[in-house]
PDB file of N, CA, C and O in Angstrom:
ATOM      1  N   MET A   1      44.160 139.670  94.637  1.00  0.00           N
ATOM      2  CA  MET A   1      44.678 138.899  93.582  1.00  0.00           C
ATOM      3  C   MET A   1      45.937 138.377  94.109  1.00  0.00           C
ATOM      4  O   MET A   1      46.805 139.123  94.563  1.00  0.00           O
ATOM      5  N   THR A   2      46.077 136.780  94.040  1.00  0.00           N
ATOM      6  CA  THR A   2      47.130 136.055  94.496  1.00  0.00           C
ATOM      7  C   THR A   2      48.202 135.866  93.399  1.00  0.00           C
ATOM      8  O   THR A   2      47.892 135.388  92.308  1.00  0.00           O
ATOM      9  N   THR A   3      49.457 136.243  93.693  1.00  0.00           N
ATOM     10  CA  THR A   3      50.444 135.968  92.742  1.00  0.00           C
ATOM     11  C   THR A   3      51.073 134.720  92.941  1.00  0.00           C
ATOM     12  O   THR A   3      51.353 134.322  94.072  1.00  0.00           O
ATOM     13  N   THR A   4      51.332 134.023  91.833  1.00  0.00           N
ATOM     14  CA  THR A   4      51.981 132.645  91.905  1.00  0.00           C
ATOM     15  C   THR A   4      53.511 132.864  91.867  1.00  0.00           C
ATOM     16  O   THR A   4      53.997 133.535  90.957  1.00  0.00           O
ATOM     17  N   PRO A   5      54.309 132.296  92.866  1.00  0.00           N
ATOM     18  CA  PRO A   5      55.777 132.416  92.755  1.00  0.00           C
ATOM     19  C   PRO A   5      56.303 131.858  91.372  1.00  0.00           C
ATOM     20  O   PRO A   5      55.737 130.934  90.788  1.00  0.00           O
ATOM     21  N   THR A   6      57.392 132.471  90.915  1.00  0.00           N
ATOM     22  CA  THR A   6      58.114 132.158  89.466  1.00  0.00           C
ATOM     23  C   THR A   6      58.999 130.849  89.765  1.00  0.00           C
ATOM     24  O   THR A   6      59.815 130.849  90.686  1.00  0.00           O
ATOM     25  N   LEU A   7      58.803 129.789  88.976  1.00  0.00           N
ATOM     26  CA  LEU A   7      59.545 128.621  88.933  1.00  0.00           C
ATOM     27  C   LEU A   7      60.991 129.087  88.587  1.00  0.00           C
ATOM     28  O   LEU A   7      61.116 129.992  87.762  1.00  0.00           O
ATOM     29  N   ARG A   8      62.105 128.521  89.169  1.00  0.00           N
ATOM     30  CA  ARG A   8      63.377 128.607  88.702  1.00  0.00           C
ATOM     31  C   ARG A   8      63.961 127.231  88.533  1.00  0.00           C
ATOM     32  O   ARG A   8      63.504 126.244  89.109  1.00  0.00           O
ATOM     33  N   SER A   9      65.015 127.209  87.695  1.00  0.00           N
ATOM     34  CA  SER A   9      65.672 126.002  87.434  1.00  0.00           C
ATOM     35  C   SER A   9      66.875 125.878  88.447  1.00  0.00           C
ATOM     36  O   SER A   9      67.598 126.845  88.690  1.00  0.00           O
ATOM     37  N   PHE A  10      67.053 124.628  89.030  1.00  0.00           N
ATOM     38  CA  PHE A  10      68.086 124.384  89.846  1.00  0.00           C
ATOM     39  C   PHE A  10      68.638 122.985  89.509  1.00  0.00           C
ATOM     40  O   PHE A  10      67.922 122.089  89.062  1.00  0.00           O
ATOM     41  N   ARG A  11      69.862 122.863  89.734  1.00  0.00           N
ATOM     42  CA  ARG A  11      70.573 121.624  89.564  1.00  0.00           C
ATOM     43  C   ARG A  11      70.904 121.119  90.915  1.00  0.00           C
ATOM     44  O   ARG A  11      71.553 121.786  91.721  1.00  0.00           O
ATOM     45  N   VAL A  12      70.473 119.995  91.139  1.00  0.00           N
ATOM     46  CA  VAL A  12      70.602 119.525  92.729  1.00  0.00           C
ATOM     47  C   VAL A  12      71.182 117.998  92.769  1.00  0.00           C
ATOM     48  O   VAL A  12      70.761 117.093  92.049  1.00  0.00           O
ATOM     49  N   HIS A  13      72.133 117.883  93.652  1.00  0.00           N
ATOM     50  CA  HIS A  13      72.688 116.633  93.808  1.00  0.00           C
ATOM     51  C   HIS A  13      72.975 116.326  95.332  1.00  0.00           C
ATOM     52  O   HIS A  13      73.019 117.269  96.121  1.00  0.00           O
ATOM     53  N   ALA A  14      73.175 114.998  95.773  1.00  0.00           N
ATOM     54  CA  ALA A  14      73.635 114.684  97.077  1.00  0.00           C
ATOM     55  C   ALA A  14      75.083 115.078  97.124  1.00  0.00           C
ATOM     56  O   ALA A  14      75.820 114.950  96.147  1.00  0.00           O
ATOM     57  N   GLY A  15      75.519 115.613  98.406  1.00  0.00           N
ATOM     58  CA  GLY A  15      76.837 116.114  98.449  1.00  0.00           C
ATOM     59  C   GLY A  15      77.947 115.075  98.549  1.00  0.00           C
ATOM     60  O   GLY A  15      79.115 115.451  98.638  1.00  0.00           O
ATOM     61  N   HIS A  16      77.608 113.704  98.536  1.00  0.00           N
ATOM     62  CA  HIS A  16      78.583 112.765  98.416  1.00  0.00           C
ATOM     63  C   HIS A  16      78.810 112.231  97.026  1.00  0.00           C
ATOM     64  O   HIS A  16      79.582 111.285  96.866  1.00  0.00           O
ATOM     65  N   VAL A  17      78.177 112.790  96.007  1.00  0.00           N
ATOM     66  CA  VAL A  17      78.291 112.357  94.630  1.00  0.00           C
ATOM     67  C   VAL A  17      78.800 113.560  93.705  1.00  0.00           C
ATOM     68  O   VAL A  17      78.711 114.733  94.066  1.00  0.00           O
ATOM     69  N   ASP A  18      79.323 113.176  92.521  1.00  0.00           N
ATOM     70  CA  ASP A  18      79.941 114.130  91.640  1.00  0.00           C
ATOM     71  C   ASP A  18      78.802 114.994  91.182  1.00  0.00           C
ATOM     72  O   ASP A  18      77.635 114.612  91.091  1.00  0.00           O
ATOM     73  N   ARG A  19      79.277 116.269  90.886  1.00  0.00           N
ATOM     74  CA  ARG A  19      78.155 117.337  90.190  1.00  0.00           C
ATOM     75  C   ARG A  19      77.357 116.649  88.921  1.00  0.00           C
ATOM     76  O   ARG A  19      76.150 116.816  88.745  1.00  0.00           O
ATOM     77  N   HIS A  20      78.146 115.899  88.113  1.00  0.00           N
ATOM     78  CA  HIS A  20      77.541 115.435  87.063  1.00  0.00           C
ATOM     79  C   HIS A  20      76.288 114.479  87.144  1.00  0.00           C
ATOM     80  O   HIS A  20      75.614 114.136  86.173  1.00  0.00           O
ATOM     81  N   HIS A  21      76.095 114.126  88.377  1.00  0.00           N
ATOM     82  CA  HIS A  21      74.941 113.276  88.672  1.00  0.00           C
ATOM     83  C   HIS A  21      73.796 114.249  89.246  1.00  0.00           C
ATOM     84  O   HIS A  21      72.817 113.800  89.841  1.00  0.00           O
ATOM     85  N   ALA A  22      73.989 115.525  89.031  1.00  0.00           N
ATOM     86  CA  ALA A  22      72.878 116.379  89.447  1.00  0.00           C
ATOM     87  C   ALA A  22      71.617 116.116  88.672  1.00  0.00           C
ATOM     88  O   ALA A  22      71.701 115.544  87.586  1.00  0.00           O
ATOM     89  N   VAL A  23      70.400 116.511  89.178  1.00  0.00           N
ATOM     90  CA  VAL A  23      69.124 116.468  88.434  1.00  0.00           C
ATOM     91  C   VAL A  23      68.565 117.879  88.456  1.00  0.00           C
ATOM     92  O   VAL A  23      68.739 118.638  89.409  1.00  0.00           O
ATOM     93  N   LEU A  24      67.870 118.202  87.339  1.00  0.00           N
ATOM     94  CA  LEU A  24      67.273 119.466  87.099  1.00  0.00           C
ATOM     95  C   LEU A  24      65.917 119.435  88.014  1.00  0.00           C
ATOM     96  O   LEU A  24      65.144 118.478  88.063  1.00  0.00           O
ATOM     97  N   VAL A  25      65.798 120.453  88.608  1.00  0.00           N
ATOM     98  CA  VAL A  25      64.548 120.530  89.455  1.00  0.00           C
ATOM     99  C   VAL A  25      64.020 121.975  89.348  1.00  0.00           C
ATOM    100  O   VAL A  25      64.744 122.947  89.564  1.00  0.00           O
ATOM    101  N   GLU A  26      62.738 122.067  89.008  1.00  0.00           N
ATOM    102  CA  GLU A  26      61.922 123.393  88.780  1.00  0.00           C
ATOM    103  C   GLU A  26      61.116 123.712  90.071  1.00  0.00           C
ATOM    104  O   GLU A  26      60.059 123.149  90.357  1.00  0.00           O
ATOM    105  N   GLU A  27      61.686 124.621  90.783  1.00  0.00           N
ATOM    106  CA  GLU A  27      61.005 125.025  92.076  1.00  0.00           C
ATOM    107  C   GLU A  27      61.097 126.418  92.208  1.00  0.00           C
ATOM    108  O   GLU A  27      61.676 127.082  91.348  1.00  0.00           O
ATOM    109  N   THR A  28      60.495 127.019  93.374  1.00  0.00           N
ATOM    110  CA  THR A  28      60.486 128.515  93.594  1.00  0.00           C
ATOM    111  C   THR A  28      61.593 128.950  94.393  1.00  0.00           C
ATOM    112  O   THR A  28      61.813 130.160  94.442  1.00  0.00           O
ATOM    113  N   SER A  29      62.385 128.092  95.077  1.00  0.00           N
ATOM    114  CA  SER A  29      63.381 128.519  96.043  1.00  0.00           C
ATOM    115  C   SER A  29      64.456 127.338  96.263  1.00  0.00           C
ATOM    116  O   SER A  29      64.224 126.159  95.996  1.00  0.00           O
ATOM    117  N   PHE A  30      65.577 127.792  96.751  1.00  0.00           N
ATOM    118  CA  PHE A  30      66.622 126.699  96.902  1.00  0.00           C
ATOM    119  C   PHE A  30      65.879 125.713  97.900  1.00  0.00           C
ATOM    120  O   PHE A  30      65.942 124.508  97.659  1.00  0.00           O
ATOM    121  N   GLU A  31      65.145 126.185  99.061  1.00  0.00           N
ATOM    122  CA  GLU A  31      64.645 125.228  99.866  1.00  0.00           C
ATOM    123  C   GLU A  31      63.600 124.248  99.441  1.00  0.00           C
ATOM    124  O   GLU A  31      63.501 123.116  99.915  1.00  0.00           O
ATOM    125  N   THR A  32      62.758 124.798  98.436  1.00  0.00           N
ATOM    126  CA  THR A  32      61.739 123.933  97.951  1.00  0.00           C
ATOM    127  C   THR A  32      62.463 122.812  97.082  1.00  0.00           C
ATOM    128  O   THR A  32      62.081 121.645  96.998  1.00  0.00           O
ATOM    129  N   ALA A  33      63.503 123.328  96.490  1.00  0.00           N
ATOM    130  CA  ALA A  33      64.286 122.395  95.454  1.00  0.00           C
ATOM    131  C   ALA A  33      65.014 121.333  96.243  1.00  0.00           C
ATOM    132  O   ALA A  33      65.231 120.245  95.708  1.00  0.00           O
ATOM    133  N   VAL A  34      65.416 121.583  97.517  1.00  0.00           N
ATOM    134  CA  VAL A  34      66.035 120.455  98.466  1.00  0.00           C
ATOM    135  C   VAL A  34      64.792 119.503  98.711  1.00  0.00           C
ATOM    136  O   VAL A  34      64.912 118.295  98.508  1.00  0.00           O
ATOM    137  N   ILE A  35      63.680 120.014  99.119  1.00  0.00           N
ATOM    138  CA  ILE A  35      62.725 119.153  99.558  1.00  0.00           C
ATOM    139  C   ILE A  35      62.200 118.348  98.290  1.00  0.00           C
ATOM    140  O   ILE A  35      61.983 117.142  98.412  1.00  0.00           O
ATOM    141  N   ALA A  36      62.018 118.910  97.229  1.00  0.00           N
ATOM    142  CA  ALA A  36      61.620 118.149  96.065  1.00  0.00           C
ATOM    143  C   ALA A  36      62.764 117.038  95.705  1.00  0.00           C
ATOM    144  O   ALA A  36      62.476 115.893  95.356  1.00  0.00           O
ATOM    145  N   PHE A  37      63.930 117.466  95.822  1.00  0.00           N
ATOM    146  CA  PHE A  37      65.009 116.368  95.419  1.00  0.00           C
ATOM    147  C   PHE A  37      65.064 115.205  96.491  1.00  0.00           C
ATOM    148  O   PHE A  37      65.198 114.043  96.108  1.00  0.00           O
ATOM    149  N   VAL A  38      64.958 115.523  97.855  1.00  0.00           N
ATOM    150  CA  VAL A  38      64.926 114.517  98.745  1.00  0.00           C
ATOM    151  C   VAL A  38      63.571 113.567  98.601  1.00  0.00           C
ATOM    152  O   VAL A  38      63.628 112.338  98.641  1.00  0.00           O
ATOM    153  N   GLU A  39      62.490 114.233  98.447  1.00  0.00           N
ATOM    154  CA  GLU A  39      61.200 113.340  98.216  1.00  0.00           C
ATOM    155  C   GLU A  39      61.354 112.526  96.961  1.00  0.00           C
ATOM    156  O   GLU A  39      60.809 111.422  96.973  1.00  0.00           O
ATOM    157  N   ASP A  40      62.014 112.892  95.868  1.00  0.00           N
ATOM    158  CA  ASP A  40      62.086 112.222  94.660  1.00  0.00           C
ATOM    159  C   ASP A  40      63.293 111.186  94.657  1.00  0.00           C
ATOM    160  O   ASP A  40      63.195 110.167  93.972  1.00  0.00           O
ATOM    161  N   HIS A  41      64.373 111.425  95.377  1.00  0.00           N
ATOM    162  CA  HIS A  41      65.571 110.587  95.428  1.00  0.00           C
ATOM    163  C   HIS A  41      65.944 110.273  96.738  1.00  0.00           C
ATOM    164  O   HIS A  41      66.987 110.785  97.144  1.00  0.00           O
ATOM    165  N   PRO A  42      65.223 109.434  97.596  1.00  0.00           N
ATOM    166  CA  PRO A  42      65.494 109.031  98.902  1.00  0.00           C
ATOM    167  C   PRO A  42      66.773 108.228  98.983  1.00  0.00           C
ATOM    168  O   PRO A  42      67.557 108.357  99.923  1.00  0.00           O
ATOM    169  N   ALA A  43      66.966 107.393  97.971  1.00  0.00           N
ATOM    170  CA  ALA A  43      67.972 106.419  97.718  1.00  0.00           C
ATOM    171  C   ALA A  43      69.289 107.173  97.682  1.00  0.00           C
ATOM    172  O   ALA A  43      70.313 106.516  97.870  1.00  0.00           O
ATOM    173  N   ALA A  44      69.376 108.441  97.467  1.00  0.00           N
ATOM    174  CA  ALA A  44      70.561 109.279  97.181  1.00  0.00           C
ATOM    175  C   ALA A  44      71.335 109.510  98.636  1.00  0.00           C
ATOM    176  O   ALA A  44      72.518 109.829  98.756  1.00  0.00           O
ATOM    177  N   ALA A  45      70.515 109.307  99.567  1.00  0.00           N
ATOM    178  CA  ALA A  45      71.228 109.643 101.087  1.00  0.00           C
ATOM    179  C   ALA A  45      72.321 108.671 101.227  1.00  0.00           C
ATOM    180  O   ALA A  45      72.262 107.554 100.714  1.00  0.00           O
ATOM    181  N   GLU A  46      73.356 109.108 101.945  1.00  0.00           N
ATOM    182  CA  GLU A  46      74.294 108.364 102.551  1.00  0.00           C
ATOM    183  C   GLU A  46      73.864 107.473 103.694  1.00  0.00           C
ATOM    184  O   GLU A  46      72.710 107.556 104.112  1.00  0.00           O
ATOM    185  N   THR A  47      74.652 106.699 104.176  1.00  0.00           N
ATOM    186  CA  THR A  47      74.180 106.059 105.471  1.00  0.00           C
ATOM    187  C   THR A  47      73.840 107.039 106.575  1.00  0.00           C
ATOM    188  O   THR A  47      74.441 108.113 106.585  1.00  0.00           O
ATOM    189  N   GLY A  48      72.962 106.783 107.477  1.00  0.00           N
ATOM    190  CA  GLY A  48      72.730 107.613 108.496  1.00  0.00           C
ATOM    191  C   GLY A  48      71.504 108.379 108.274  1.00  0.00           C
ATOM    192  O   GLY A  48      70.884 108.223 107.222  1.00  0.00           O
ATOM    193  N   ASP A  49      71.111 109.170 109.150  1.00  0.00           N
ATOM    194  CA  ASP A  49      69.857 109.966 109.252  1.00  0.00           C
ATOM    195  C   ASP A  49      70.028 111.330 108.591  1.00  0.00           C
ATOM    196  O   ASP A  49      69.044 112.069 108.579  1.00  0.00           O
ATOM    197  N   GLU A  50      71.253 111.776 107.998  1.00  0.00           N
ATOM    198  CA  GLU A  50      71.194 113.061 107.400  1.00  0.00           C
ATOM    199  C   GLU A  50      71.707 112.911 105.986  1.00  0.00           C
ATOM    200  O   GLU A  50      72.413 111.978 105.604  1.00  0.00           O
ATOM    201  N   MET A  51      71.269 113.954 105.221  1.00  0.00           N
ATOM    202  CA  MET A  51      71.788 114.101 103.777  1.00  0.00           C
ATOM    203  C   MET A  51      72.262 115.219 103.466  1.00  0.00           C
ATOM    204  O   MET A  51      71.519 116.164 103.728  1.00  0.00           O
ATOM    205  N   ARG A  52      73.426 115.510 102.907  1.00  0.00           N
ATOM    206  CA  ARG A  52      73.982 116.750 102.438  1.00  0.00           C
ATOM    207  C   ARG A  52      73.502 116.926 100.843  1.00  0.00           C
ATOM    208  O   ARG A  52      73.715 116.146  99.915  1.00  0.00           O
ATOM    209  N   VAL A  53      72.856 118.074 100.826  1.00  0.00           N
ATOM    210  CA  VAL A  53      72.415 118.339  99.295  1.00  0.00           C
ATOM    211  C   VAL A  53      73.013 119.767  98.867  1.00  0.00           C
ATOM    212  O   VAL A  53      73.125 120.770  99.573  1.00  0.00           O
ATOM    213  N   ILE A  54      73.327 119.610  97.673  1.00  0.00           N
ATOM    214  CA  ILE A  54      73.912 120.825  96.965  1.00  0.00           C
ATOM    215  C   ILE A  54      72.987 121.288  95.864  1.00  0.00           C
ATOM    216  O   ILE A  54      72.618 120.574  94.932  1.00  0.00           O
ATOM    217  N   VAL A  55      72.608 122.690  96.079  1.00  0.00           N
ATOM    218  CA  VAL A  55      71.600 123.079  95.010  1.00  0.00           C
ATOM    219  C   VAL A  55      72.269 124.374  94.346  1.00  0.00           C
ATOM    220  O   VAL A  55      72.774 125.267  95.027  1.00  0.00           O
ATOM    221  N   HIS A  56      72.229 124.382  93.155  1.00  0.00           N
ATOM    222  CA  HIS A  56      72.893 125.377  92.180  1.00  0.00           C
ATOM    223  C   HIS A  56      71.797 126.082  91.346  1.00  0.00           C
ATOM    224  O   HIS A  56      71.185 125.370  90.549  1.00  0.00           O
ATOM    225  N   ASP A  57      71.520 127.201  91.418  1.00  0.00           N
ATOM    226  CA  ASP A  57      70.698 128.130  90.539  1.00  0.00           C
ATOM    227  C   ASP A  57      71.110 128.268  89.391  1.00  0.00           C
ATOM    228  O   ASP A  57      72.139 128.934  89.277  1.00  0.00           O
ATOM    229  N   VAL A  58      70.552 127.770  88.279  1.00  0.00           N
ATOM    230  CA  VAL A  58      71.105 127.586  86.949  1.00  0.00           C
ATOM    231  C   VAL A  58      71.119 129.046  86.268  1.00  0.00           C
ATOM    232  O   VAL A  58      71.930 129.311  85.380  1.00  0.00           O
ATOM    233  N   ALA A  59      70.238 129.914  86.705  1.00  0.00           N
ATOM    234  CA  ALA A  59      70.236 131.297  86.050  1.00  0.00           C
ATOM    235  C   ALA A  59      71.172 132.213  86.692  1.00  0.00           C
ATOM    236  O   ALA A  59      71.847 132.953  85.977  1.00  0.00           O
ATOM    237  N   SER A  60      71.301 132.251  88.098  1.00  0.00           N
ATOM    238  CA  SER A  60      72.259 133.103  88.759  1.00  0.00           C
ATOM    239  C   SER A  60      73.630 132.631  88.974  1.00  0.00           C
ATOM    240  O   SER A  60      74.590 133.387  89.118  1.00  0.00           O
ATOM    241  N   GLY A  61      73.690 131.236  88.993  1.00  0.00           N
ATOM    242  CA  GLY A  61      75.039 130.725  89.355  1.00  0.00           C
ATOM    243  C   GLY A  61      75.278 130.557  90.822  1.00  0.00           C
ATOM    244  O   GLY A  61      76.297 130.022  91.258  1.00  0.00           O
ATOM    245  N   HIS A  62      74.291 131.037  91.592  1.00  0.00           N
ATOM    246  CA  HIS A  62      74.590 130.894  93.135  1.00  0.00           C
ATOM    247  C   HIS A  62      74.328 129.349  93.666  1.00  0.00           C
ATOM    248  O   HIS A  62      73.440 128.650  93.177  1.00  0.00           O
ATOM    249  N   GLU A  63      74.987 129.010  94.460  1.00  0.00           N
ATOM    250  CA  GLU A  63      75.011 127.730  95.032  1.00  0.00           C
ATOM    251  C   GLU A  63      74.933 127.583  96.536  1.00  0.00           C
ATOM    252  O   GLU A  63      75.610 128.349  97.222  1.00  0.00           O
ATOM    253  N   HIS A  64      74.129 126.621  97.143  1.00  0.00           N
ATOM    254  CA  HIS A  64      73.860 126.636  98.493  1.00  0.00           C
ATOM    255  C   HIS A  64      73.932 125.165  99.013  1.00  0.00           C
ATOM    256  O   HIS A  64      73.586 124.246  98.270  1.00  0.00           O
ATOM    257  N   CYS A  65      74.355 124.944 100.217  1.00  0.00           N
ATOM    258  CA  CYS A  65      74.623 123.425 100.729  1.00  0.00           C
ATOM    259  C   CYS A  65      73.505 123.468 101.822  1.00  0.00           C
ATOM    260  O   CYS A  65      73.239 124.495 102.446  1.00  0.00           O
ATOM    261  N   PHE A  66      72.848 122.220 102.009  1.00  0.00           N
ATOM    262  CA  PHE A  66      71.790 122.018 102.940  1.00  0.00           C
ATOM    263  C   PHE A  66      72.166 120.806 103.564  1.00  0.00           C
ATOM    264  O   PHE A  66      72.698 119.921 102.894  1.00  0.00           O
ATOM    265  N   MET A  67      71.902 120.640 105.027  1.00  0.00           N
ATOM    266  CA  MET A  67      71.841 119.224 105.575  1.00  0.00           C
ATOM    267  C   MET A  67      70.331 119.030 105.889  1.00  0.00           C
ATOM    268  O   MET A  67      69.633 119.891 106.425  1.00  0.00           O
ATOM    269  N   VAL A  68      69.935 117.889 105.524  1.00  0.00           N
ATOM    270  CA  VAL A  68      68.520 117.355 105.710  1.00  0.00           C
ATOM    271  C   VAL A  68      68.468 116.285 106.696  1.00  0.00           C
ATOM    272  O   VAL A  68      69.176 115.295 106.512  1.00  0.00           O
ATOM    273  N   ASP A  69      67.725 116.361 107.707  1.00  0.00           N
ATOM    274  CA  ASP A  69      67.492 115.350 108.689  1.00  0.00           C
ATOM    275  C   ASP A  69      66.333 114.608 108.123  1.00  0.00           C
ATOM    276  O   ASP A  69      65.211 115.081 107.946  1.00  0.00           O
ATOM    277  N   LEU A  70      66.784 113.202 107.815  1.00  0.00           N
ATOM    278  CA  LEU A  70      65.784 112.426 107.108  1.00  0.00           C
ATOM    279  C   LEU A  70      64.743 111.894 108.088  1.00  0.00           C
ATOM    280  O   LEU A  70      63.700 111.408 107.650  1.00  0.00           O
ATOM    281  N   SER A  71      64.975 111.963 109.342  1.00  0.00           N
ATOM    282  CA  SER A  71      63.804 111.546 110.275  1.00  0.00           C
ATOM    283  C   SER A  71      62.868 112.494 110.488  1.00  0.00           C
ATOM    284  O   SER A  71      61.694 112.187 110.697  1.00  0.00           O
ATOM    285  N   THR A  72      63.308 113.785 110.456  1.00  0.00           N
ATOM    286  CA  THR A  72      62.422 114.831 110.762  1.00  0.00           C
ATOM    287  C   THR A  72      62.051 115.674 109.667  1.00  0.00           C
ATOM    288  O   THR A  72      61.059 116.394 109.784  1.00  0.00           O
ATOM    289  N   GLY A  73      62.739 115.668 108.602  1.00  0.00           N
ATOM    290  CA  GLY A  73      62.680 116.595 107.360  1.00  0.00           C
ATOM    291  C   GLY A  73      63.202 118.055 107.592  1.00  0.00           C
ATOM    292  O   GLY A  73      63.022 118.888 106.704  1.00  0.00           O
ATOM    293  N   GLU A  74      63.764 118.352 108.613  1.00  0.00           N
ATOM    294  CA  GLU A  74      64.328 119.630 108.923  1.00  0.00           C
ATOM    295  C   GLU A  74      65.518 119.780 108.120  1.00  0.00           C
ATOM    296  O   GLU A  74      66.273 118.830 107.912  1.00  0.00           O
ATOM    297  N   THR A  75      65.750 121.158 107.575  1.00  0.00           N
ATOM    298  CA  THR A  75      66.854 121.457 106.830  1.00  0.00           C
ATOM    299  C   THR A  75      67.596 122.572 107.593  1.00  0.00           C
ATOM    300  O   THR A  75      67.009 123.353 108.341  1.00  0.00           O
ATOM    301  N   SER A  76      69.013 122.601 107.342  1.00  0.00           N
ATOM    302  CA  SER A  76      69.759 123.633 107.838  1.00  0.00           C
ATOM    303  C   SER A  76      70.961 123.886 106.844  1.00  0.00           C
ATOM    304  O   SER A  76      71.356 123.010 106.075  1.00  0.00           O
ATOM    305  N   SER A  77      71.475 125.070 106.914  1.00  0.00           N
ATOM    306  CA  SER A  77      72.660 125.226 106.027  1.00  0.00           C
ATOM    307  C   SER A  77      73.906 124.536 106.529  1.00  0.00           C
ATOM    308  O   SER A  77      74.144 124.364 107.724  1.00  0.00           O
ATOM    309  N   CYS A  78      74.604 124.193 105.637  1.00  0.00           N
ATOM    310  CA  CYS A  78      75.814 123.267 105.840  1.00  0.00           C
ATOM    311  C   CYS A  78      76.912 123.944 106.650  1.00  0.00           C
ATOM    312  O   CYS A  78      77.813 123.289 107.175  1.00  0.00           O
ATOM    313  N   GLY A  79      76.811 125.357 106.746  1.00  0.00           N
ATOM    314  CA  GLY A  79      77.666 125.994 107.692  1.00  0.00           C
ATOM    315  C   GLY A  79      78.528 127.025 106.992  1.00  0.00           C
ATOM    316  O   GLY A  79      79.340 127.690 107.636  1.00  0.00           O
TER     317      GLY A  79
END
């Protein structure tokens, strides 16, 4: 029997904009929330080939920052 991962609510925004511009994303992890945000909001990127994305888990309050390489799709922690 295959178990389906539980969807979680995340508030996601580009790093160069204020938190009140965040959008609600329903995904299974911080990483999938980043991917969904970048796919749905490509214009949110700053100039250049990278985008800083802040992801906040609504339920737990945990927050993570990711750098996304827009040409390759690779993500890494902001540091």
